[in-house]
C-alpha positions in Angstrom: 28.5 -8.6 32.2 26.1 -10.8 33.6 23.8 -7.8 32.5 25.0 -8.3 29.0 23.6 -11.9 28.9 20.4 -11.4 30.4 19.9 -8.8 27.4 21.3 -11.1 24.7 19.2 -13.7 25.7 15.8 -12.2 26.5 16.2 -10.6 23.0 17.0 -14.2 21.2 13.6 -15.6 23.2 11.8 -12.8 22.0 12.7 -13.4 18.3 12.1 -16.7 18.2 8.8 -16.1 19.7 7.7 -13.3 17.3 9.3 -15.6 14.6 7.2 -19.1 15.5 3.8 -17.0 16.5 4.3 -15.2 12.7 4.5 -18.5 10.6 1.7 -19.9 13.3 -0.7 -17.2 12.1 0.2 -17.3 8.1 -0.3 -21.1 8.1 -4.1 -20.3 10.2 -5.0 -17.6 7.7 -4.2 -19.6 4.8 -5.9 -22.8 5.9 -8.9 -20.7 7.1 -9.5 -18.7 4.2 -8.9 -21.7 1.8 -11.2 -24.2 3.1 -13.7 -21.5 4.3 -13.4 -20.4 -0.2 -14.1 -23.7 -0.8 -16.8 -24.5 1.3 -19.0 -21.1 0.7 -18.4 -22.1 -3.2 -19.3 -25.7 -2.6 -22.4 -24.3 -1.0 -21.7 -26.7 2.7 -23.7 -24.7 4.7 -22.9 -26.9 8.2 -18.9 -27.4 6.7 -18.4 -23.6 6.7 -19.8 -23.0 10.3 -18.5 -25.8 11.6 -14.6 -24.5 10.3 -15.0 -21.0 11.6 -16.1 -22.1 15.1 -13.1 -24.3 14.7 -10.4 -21.6 14.0 -12.3 -19.2 16.1 -11.6 -21.4 19.1 -7.7 -22.0 17.9 -7.2 -17.8 17.6 -8.4 -17.4 20.9 -6.1 -19.9 22.2 -2.8 -19.0 20.3 -4.2 -15.2 21.2 -4.5 -14.2 17.6 -6.7 -11.3 17.0 -6.8 -10.9 13.9 -7.6 -14.6 13.4 -11.0 -14.1 15.2 -11.7 -11.4 12.9 -11.6 -13.2 9.7 -13.9 -16.0 11.4 -16.4 -12.9 11.9 -15.8 -11.5 8.2 -16.5 -14.9 6.7 -19.6 -15.6 8.8 -20.5 -11.8 7.8 -20.1 -12.9 3.9 -22.7 -16.3 4.6 -25.3 -13.8 5.6 -25.2 -11.7 3.1 -25.5 -14.5 1.0 -28.7 -15.4 2.6 -29.1 -11.7 2.6 -29.3 -11.8 6.3 -28.1 -8.4 6.8 -28.9 -7.5 10.3 -26.9 -10.1 11.5 -23.9 -9.5 8.9 -23.5 -6.0 10.2 -23.3 -7.2 14.2 -20.0 -9.7 12.7 -18.9 -6.9 10.3 -19.2 -4.5 13.9 -16.7 -7.1 15.9 -14.2 -7.7 13.4 -14.0 -3.8 12.5 -13.4 -3.3 16.2 -10.4 -5.7 15.8 -9.1 -4.4 12.6 -9.2 -1.3 13.7 -5.9 -2.5 16.1 -4.2 -4.4 13.1 -1.2 -3.5 10.9 -2.4 -6.6 9.1 -2.9 -4.9 5.3 -4.5 -8.3 3.8 -6.9 -9.0 6.9 -8.0 -5.4 6.2 -8.2 -5.3 2.4 -10.1 -8.4 2.7 -13.3 -6.7 5.5 -13.1 -3.5 3.1 -13.9 -6.0 -0.2 -16.4 -8.1 1.5 -18.2 -4.8 3.1 -18.3 -3.1 -0.3 -20.0 -6.1 -1.3 -22.7 -5.9 1.7 -23.6 -2.1 1.1 -24.2 -2.5 -3.0 -26.6 -5.2 -1.8 -28.4 -2.4 0.6 -28.1 -0.3 -2.4 -25.7 1.8 -1.3 -23.4 2.1 -4.4 -21.0 4.8 -3.5 -19.7 3.1 -0.3 -19.5 0.2 -1.7 -17.1 1.9 -4.5 -15.5 3.9 -1.3 -14.6 0.4 0.7 -13.5 -1.7 -2.5 -11.2 0.9 -3.2 -9.9 1.4 0.2 -9.1 -2.5 -0.2 -7.3 -2.5 -3.3 -5.4 0.9 -1.8 -4.2 -2.0 0.8 -3.9 -4.7 -1.2 -1.3 -2.5 -3.0 0.4 -2.0 -0.3 1.0 -5.5 1.1 3.5 -7.8 0.7 3.7 -10.9 -1.4 1.6 -13.4 0.2 -0.3 -17.0 -0.9 -3.6 -15.1 -0.2 -2.7 -12.0 -2.3 -3.9 -12.9 -5.8 -7.2 -14.8 -5.0 -7.9 -11.1 -2.6 -7.4 -9.3 -5.8 -8.9 -11.4 -8.4 -12.7 -10.4 -5.7 -11.5 -7.1 -5.7 -11.7 -6.5 -9.2 -14.2 -9.0 -9.9 -16.5 -6.5 -7.4 -15.1 -3.6 -9.1 -16.5 -4.4 -12.3 -20.0 -5.0 -10.8 -19.9 -1.6 -9.1 -19.0 0.0 -12.5 -21.9 -1.6 -13.6 -24.2 0.2 -11.0 -22.4 3.3 -12.1 -23.4 2.7 -15.8 -19.4 2.8 -16.5 -19.6 -0.2 -18.6 -16.4 0.6 -20.1 -14.2 0.3 -16.8 -16.9 -2.2 -16.1 -15.6 -4.2 -18.7 -11.9 -3.1 -18.0 -12.1 -4.6 -14.3 -13.7 -7.6 -15.6 -10.8 -8.3 -18.3 -8.7 -7.9 -15.1 -10.3 -10.4 -12.5 -10.8 -13.1 -15.9 -6.7 -13.7 -16.1 -6.8 -14.6 -12.6 -9.7 -17.3 -12.8 -9.9 -20.6 -14.4 -13.0 -21.2 -12.9 -15.9 -20.0 -15.3 -17.2 -16.9 -13.3 -15.9 -14.1 -14.9 -17.3 -15.5 -18.0 -20.5 -15.6 -16.6 -20.5 -12.3 -15.6 -18.9 -10.6 -18.6 -21.5 -12.7 -20.7 -24.4 -11.3 -18.5 -22.4 -7.5 -19.1 -22.2 -8.0 -22.8 -26.0 -9.3 -23.3 -27.1 -6.1 -21.5 -25.6 -4.6 -24.2 -27.9 -6.5 -26.6 -24.8 -8.2 -28.2 -25.7 -11.7 -28.4 -22.7 -13.5 -30.4 -20.3 -12.4 -28.0 -22.6 -12.9 -24.6 -22.9 -17.0 -26.0 -19.1 -16.6 -26.7 -18.6 -15.9 -22.8 -21.9 -17.7 -21.6 -21.2 -20.5 -23.2 -17.4 -20.7 -22.0 -18.4 -20.4 -18.6 -21.4 -23.1 -19.1 -18.3 -25.8 -20.4 -15.8 -25.1 -17.7 -18.8 -25.9 -15.5 -19.4 -29.5 -16.7 -15.9 -29.8 -17.0 -15.3 -28.8 -13.7 -17.7 -31.3 -12.8 -19.0 -29.9 -8.9 -22.5 -28.6 -8.3 -21.6 -25.7 -6.5 -22.0 -21.9 -7.0 -20.1 -21.5 -10.0 -22.2 -24.3 -11.6 -25.6 -22.8 -10.1 -24.3 -19.3 -11.8 -23.2 -20.5 -15.1 -26.7 -23.0 -15.4 -28.7 -20.3 -14.5 -27.6 -17.7 -16.7 -27.1 -20.0 -19.6 -30.5 -21.0 -19.5 -32.0 -17.6 -19.6 -29.8 -17.0 -22.7 -31.6 -20.1 -24.1 -35.1 -19.0 -23.1 -34.6 -15.2 -24.1 -33.2 -16.8 -28.1 -36.7 -18.8 -27.6 -34.3 -22.1 -27.3 -37.1 -23.5 -24.8 -35.7 -27.0 -24.6 -32.3 -26.1 -24.1 -33.6 -23.2 -21.4 -36.1 -26.1 -19.7 -33.0 -28.7 -19.7 -30.8 -25.8 -17.8 -32.7 -24.1 -15.6 -33.8 -27.5 -14.5 -29.9 -28.6 -14.0 -29.9 -25.0 -12.0 -32.8 -25.9 -9.6 -30.8 -29.2 -8.8 -27.5 -27.5 -8.0 -29.9 -24.6 -6.1 -31.5 -27.5 -3.9 -27.9 -28.2 -2.8 -26.3 -25.1 -2.5 -29.4 -23.2 -1.2 -28.3 -22.8 2.6 -25.4 -20.7 1.0 -27.2 -19.3 -2.4 -30.2 -18.9 -1.2 -31.2 -16.0 -3.6 -30.8 -17.7 -6.2 -34.1 -20.2 -6.0 -36.2 -17.1 -6.7 -34.6 -16.3 -9.8 -34.4 -20.0 -11.2 -38.2 -20.3 -10.2 -39.2 -17.3 -12.1 -37.2 -18.0 -15.3 -39.1 -21.8 -15.3 -42.3 -19.4 -15.1 -41.6 -17.2 -17.8 -40.4 -20.2 -20.3 -43.5 -22.4 -19.4 -45.9 -18.8 -20.4 -44.2 -18.6 -23.4 -44.6 -22.6 -24.4 -48.4 -22.2 -23.4 -47.9 -24.8 -20.5 -50.0 -22.5 -18.0 -50.3 -25.7 -15.3 -46.2 -25.2 -14.8 -46.5 -21.6 -15.2 -48.9 -21.7 -12.1 -46.6 -24.2 -10.5 -43.3 -22.5 -10.6 -45.4 -18.8 -9.8 -46.5 -20.7 -6.2 -43.0 -21.9 -5.8 -41.5 -18.5 -6.5 -44.1 -16.5 -3.9 -45.0 -19.3 -1.6 -42.6 -22.4 -1.5 -39.2 -20.3 -1.5 -40.2 -18.2 0.9 -42.0 -20.2 3.7 -38.6 -22.5 3.3 -35.9 -18.9 3.6 -37.9 -17.8 6.9 -37.6 -21.3 7.9 -33.5 -21.6 6.9 -33.2 -18.4 8.0 -34.4 -19.2 11.6 -32.0 -21.8 11.9 -28.9 -19.7 10.0 -29.8 -17.3 12.8 -29.8 -19.4 15.6 -26.0 -20.4 14.5 -24.9 -17.1 14.3 -26.5 -16.5 18.0 -24.8 -19.8 19.0 -21.0 -18.6 17.6 -21.5 -15.0 19.0 -22.3 -16.1 22.3 -19.5 -19.6 22.4 -17.2 -16.9 21.0 -17.5 -14.3 24.0 -17.4 -16.8 26.6 -14.1 -18.4 24.8 -12.7 -15.0 25.0 -13.7 -14.3 28.8 -12.3 -17.2 29.5 -9.1 -16.7 28.0 -9.1 -13.1 29.2 -9.0 -14.7 32.8 -6.0 -16.8 32.0 -4.1 -13.9 30.6 -4.7 -11.9 33.5 -2.9 -14.7 35.8 -0.5 -15.7 33.3 0.2 -11.2 33.4 0.6 -10.9 37.0 3.2 -13.7 37.6 5.1 -12.6 34.6 4.6 -9.0 36.1 6.1 -10.3 39.6 8.8 -12.2 37.9 9.9 -9.1 35.9 9.3 -6.0 38.6 13.1 -6.4 39.7 14.9 -7.1 36.5 12.4 -3.9 35.4 13.3 -1.8 38.1 16.9 -1.9 37.8 16.7 -1.6 33.8 14.4 1.8 34.5 17.0 3.4 36.0 19.6 2.7 33.8 16.7 4.0 31.0 16.0 7.0 32.6 19.4 8.4 33.3 20.0 7.6 29.6 16.7 8.9 28.5 17.6 11.9 30.1 21.4 12.3 28.5 19.2 11.9 24.9 17.1 14.3 25.9 19.4 17.3 26.3 21.2 16.0 23.3 18.1 15.8 21.0 17.3 19.3 21.6 20.5 20.9 21.2 20.9 19.1 18.2 17.5 19.8 16.8 17.8 23.9 17.8 21.3 23.7 16.1 19.7 21.9 12.9 17.0 24.8 12.8 19.4 27.7 13.0 21.2 26.3 10.3 18.3 25.8 7.9 17.3 29.4 9.0 20.1 30.7 7.8 20.6 28.9 4.9 17.0 29.4 3.8 17.5 33.6 4.4 20.7 33.3 2.3 19.1 31.5 -0.5 16.3 33.8 -0.4 18.3 37.2 -0.7 20.4 35.4 -3.6 17.0 34.9 -5.0 16.1 38.9 -4.6 19.8 39.8 -6.2 19.1 37.4 -9.2 22.4 36.5 -8.0 24.2 33.5 -10.5 24.9 31.4 -7.0 21.2 31.3 -6.4 20.8 28.3 -8.6 23.9 26.3 -7.0 23.3 27.1 -2.8 19.5 26.2 -4.0 20.4 22.6 -5.0 22.4 22.1 -2.0 19.5 22.6 0.0 17.1 21.1 -2.5 19.1 18.1 -4.6 15.9 16.2 -4.9 13.6 18.7 -5.9 16.1 19.6 -8.9 16.2 15.6 -9.7 13.0 15.1 -9.8 12.3 18.3 -12.4 14.7 16.7 -14.4 13.4 12.9 -14.6 10.0 14.9 -15.1 11.4 16.8 -18.3 15.6 16.1 -19.2 15.1 19.0 -21.1 14.7 22.2 -18.8 17.0 25.0 -19.1 19.2 26.6 -16.3 17.3 29.8 -16.0 13.3 27.4 -16.3 15.1 25.8 -13.7 15.7 29.1 -11.5 12.5 29.7 -12.3 10.8 26.6 -10.8 13.1 27.2 -7.7 11.8 30.8 -7.2 8.3 29.6 -6.9 9.5 26.5 -4.5 10.2 29.4 -2.6 7.2 30.9 -2.7 8.1 33.5 -4.4 4.9 35.8 -6.1 5.0 36.9 -9.8 5.1 40.1 -9.0 8.3 39.7 -7.1 9.8 37.5 -9.7 9.1 40.5 -12.0 11.1 43.3 -9.8 13.8 40.8 -9.4 14.7 39.5 -12.5 13.6 42.8 -14.3 11.1 41.5 -16.7 7.4 42.4 -16.8 4.9 41.0 -14.7 3.1 39.9 -17.8 6.0 37.7 -19.1 6.3 36.1 -15.7 2.7 34.6 -16.2 3.3 33.6 -19.7 6.8 31.4 -18.3 4.5 30.1 -15.6 2.3 28.6 -19.0 5.1 27.2 -20.2 6.7 25.5 -17.2 3.1 24.1 -16.9 3.1 22.3 -20.4 6.4 21.2 -19.9 6.6 19.6 -16.3 2.7 18.6 -17.8 0.8 20.2 -14.4 -3.1 20.1 -15.0 -4.5 23.3 -15.5 -6.6 22.7 -12.4 -4.0 22.2 -10.1 -2.3 25.0 -7.9 1.6 25.5 -9.6 2.2 26.3 -5.9 1.0 23.4 -4.5 2.5 21.1 -6.8 6.0 22.3 -6.0 5.6 22.3 -2.5 4.1 18.3 -3.0 8.2 17.9 -4.9 10.8 17.2 -2.6 
């Protein structure tokens, strides 16, 4: 009776702890990723760094390894925007080391989505596709989550950009529109307008770009989305020789860039270059030279200084993270040692009981498996013999052994006749065309024709081996 009470108490304690831990982790994920995206879009570098430092320490405190991985991914993404690729790779490696032992598909999808972006920046288009497709596969396997739609939007958006790199513009537009259904900010409108303009469709491009520009104005925020919208709108005006509007919009973009450049560092060079082109067209050589100089000298000088500061921040984070991890590891060792001592006696007693039960179960399992193998082998041989004799009972016995196989065939084509089901059953049992001809007393050519008709009725592609197709049906 005492043993039963202790076992029930242990189950209740573990269950309650596991439930409360999962709830804490869920709140951790939502709070961290929502705030991180808010600071990233707003271009608030210091807030983003401090947020991830705080959450890394919290993850370490509650022993939440996946939470640390999310912090690494967030900072890796920040360094991509700053073109600080070496530091990004270090942070990605740290995240992957943790997530290789994780079962959370949302976290892994987040990793592969951002890692795909990292690879496209390094001109590894095929790798970017591979990782983004992995993210898409993982997100589809995950359950419902408050973060799922946000991540799915990013996956669709990135997939569209990668298809543009592959020059598959139809697919790109398809994924842009999937992303657009999940986006109210105007970001996707900007991207579609940019894409459409590449196809010299000025009217359609203007519709999307102006929609994005208006949405940015309505939002009233000077952030990464507004930066993108103003830059694209300015480039549109510039190309259409609306120089006054182009100047106004690009200078607004430059103003936003000053606020957000610690995260969106790469935008400045495009805006400087656009303004240089603008003043060359309007004949203002002095201003054209000014922005050329800003592009080639001032920007890169600022960027070098900025990069040095960022590297110092990253090194500080990684060093601090390692120190916290070492400290936490020492505490865990002591807790583990004391817990182990306390549970040793209970564990020894339980081990003796489990060992005895395990041996008995092992014997019964082996006996059951041997019996099952003998029964299946006998049944399989009996069905094959019935097939060789072209016995009328063949199909009924086959259905008993493979009920789901026949059901799946009829789902694909409910109009299959009994003779066709028999033919499919023989293929499932790997009878060759020659054997089928001999057993059913028909010519070899008739069997080949029947195979062709079955392919058409079951929509089996010509390049797919028919035996492999039936093997995949249970």
